[in-house]
C-alpha positions in Angstrom: 36.7 -7.7 -40.2 38.1 -9.5 -37.3 36.6 -12.9 -36.4 35.0 -13.5 -33.1 36.7 -15.7 -30.7 34.7 -19.2 -30.6 33.7 -20.1 -26.8 35.6 -22.9 -25.4 34.4 -25.4 -23.1 36.4 -27.7 -20.7 35.2 -31.2 -21.8 36.2 -34.4 -19.8 36.9 -37.3 -21.9 37.6 -40.7 -20.5 40.2 -43.1 -21.7 40.2 -46.6 -21.2 42.8 -48.9 -22.3 42.0 -52.0 -23.9 40.9 -55.2 -21.8 43.7 -57.6 -22.7 42.9 -60.2 -20.0 46.0 -59.9 -18.4 45.5 -57.0 -16.4 42.8 -54.5 -15.2 41.2 -52.1 -17.6 43.2 -48.9 -16.8 41.1 -45.6 -17.0 42.4 -42.0 -17.3 40.3 -38.7 -17.4 41.5 -35.9 -19.5 40.2 -32.4 -20.0 40.4 -30.7 -23.3 39.4 -27.1 -24.1 37.6 -26.8 -27.2 34.8 -25.2 -29.1 32.6 -28.4 -29.2 32.7 -32.1 -28.1 33.8 -33.8 -31.4 36.8 -31.4 -31.4 37.4 -32.3 -27.7 37.5 -36.1 -28.6 39.7 -35.5 -31.6 42.1 -33.7 -29.2 42.3 -36.5 -26.8 42.6 -39.3 -29.2 45.7 -37.4 -30.6 47.3 -37.7 -27.2 45.9 -41.1 -26.1 47.2 -44.7 -26.9 46.0 -45.6 -30.4 43.9 -48.7 -29.3 42.4 -46.9 -26.2 38.6 -46.2 -26.1 37.7 -42.4 -25.6 34.3 -41.5 -24.3 32.9 -37.7 -23.3 32.2 -37.9 -19.6 31.0 -34.1 -19.1 32.2 -30.7 -18.5 33.9 -28.6 -16.1 32.4 -25.2 -14.8 33.8 -22.0 -16.0 35.0 -21.1 -12.6 36.9 -24.4 -12.2 38.3 -23.9 -15.8 39.7 -20.4 -14.7 41.2 -21.9 -11.5 43.0 -25.0 -13.4 44.0 -21.8 -16.0 43.2 -24.1 -18.9 43.9 -22.6 -22.3 42.2 -22.9 -25.6 43.1 -26.0 -27.4 44.8 -27.6 -24.2 44.5 -31.2 -23.4 45.8 -32.2 -19.9 45.2 -35.4 -17.9 43.4 -34.9 -14.6 
């Protein structure tokens, strides 16, 4: 029996560099296609700097996800 594909959602994740006092805190937003928020955060942590702070910030609509041609498992800065 074939397994049903999991629905993928495009989660937006904010990644901020640590505040070292020498430079302003840098912020980058990524989009991660994943079945749930925890997997999206894991995927972004895998590509972000080790000391960066990662926080879920929202989701993209299915329409925008299609226009961006996002694929399951993909992580992309936006």
